Every structure is written in structure tokens, then in C-alpha cells.
C-alpha positions in Angstrom: -3.5 -4.4 5.2 -7.0 -5.3 4.1 -7.0 -6.1 0.4 -10.2 -7.1 -1.3 -11.6 -8.1 2.1 -8.7 -10.3 3.2 -6.1 -9.4 5.9 -2.4 -9.5 4.9 0.6 -8.8 7.0 3.1 -6.5 5.2 6.4 -4.9 6.1 6.8 -1.2 5.6 10.2 -0.6 3.9 10.0 3.1 3.3 7.8 6.2 3.8 8.2 9.5 2.1 6.2 12.7 1.7 5.0 13.5 -1.8 3.5 16.9 -0.9 -0.1 15.8 -1.5 0.2 12.5 0.4 2.6 9.9 1.7 4.0 7.1 -0.3 5.0 3.9 1.4 6.6 0.8 0.1 5.1 -2.4 1.4 6.9 -5.8 1.2 4.6 -8.8 0.9 5.4 -12.4 1.7 7.2 -14.6 -0.9 4.1 -16.7 -1.5 1.8 -13.8 -2.3 1.4 -12.7 -5.9 -1.3 -10.1 -5.6 -2.0 -8.0 -8.8 -3.3 -4.6 -8.2 -5.3 -2.3 -10.5 -4.3 1.3 -10.9 -5.8 3.4 -8.0 -7.1 0.3 -6.2 -7.9 1.2 -2.6 -6.8 -0.9 0.4 -7.6 -0.4 4.1 -5.0 0.0 6.8 -6.6 -1.0 10.1 -5.7 1.1 13.1 -4.6 4.1 10.9 -7.4 6.4 12.0 -10.0 8.1 9.8 -7.7 8.1 6.7 -7.1 4.4 6.9 -7.1 4.0 3.2 -4.2 3.6 0.7 -4.3 3.6 -3.0 -2.1 1.3 -5.1 0.5 3.5 -6.9 3.1 1.2 -8.5 5.6 -1.7 -8.3 8.8 0.4 -7.7 11.1 -2.6 -7.9 11.4 -5.6 -10.2 10.8 -8.2 -7.5 6.9 -7.8 -7.5 6.9 -8.3 -3.7 7.3 -4.6 -3.1 4.3 -2.5 -3.8 4.0 1.3 -3.4 0.9 2.8 -2.0 -0.3 6.4 -1.6 -2.0 7.7 1.5 -3.7 11.0 0.6 -3.3 13.9 3.1 -6.8 15.1 2.2 -8.6 11.7 2.3 
């Protein structure tokens, strides 16, 4: 993912359909402690025209897992 202009390697843990878009949970490396603002957009290279995901939440307590939303309507 490209976050604030920097490339980061993440592991996709889960993807699910929310009706209006797809949520996916990304696992970041231990050393990274990136704080996201609500609705902050990140790029997903190689994902086509809709290569953008918005920060949604931290669904787990570990802070390494971050949930993003990819809108179906861009």
C-alpha cells in the first residue's frame, strides 16, 4: 500500500463484502506504528482504476491490524 507517499508491504488477513464496498483487514509489520485519520485514503498499486482504500478502523486491540474500505462506486 502507498500511505502518505511511502510504500508499505502489508498482509491481507480478511476481505468481506459490506454491500456498498469491500472491507479488508491489513496486517502491518511489528515495527510500524502508523496512525490513521478517519477516512484517510491510501493507494493500492496494481488494483486498477479503483486503487484507493479509505481507513475505517482498528478492529483488533493489537494496532497492527487496520481495516480499510474499498468503495464499489469509487
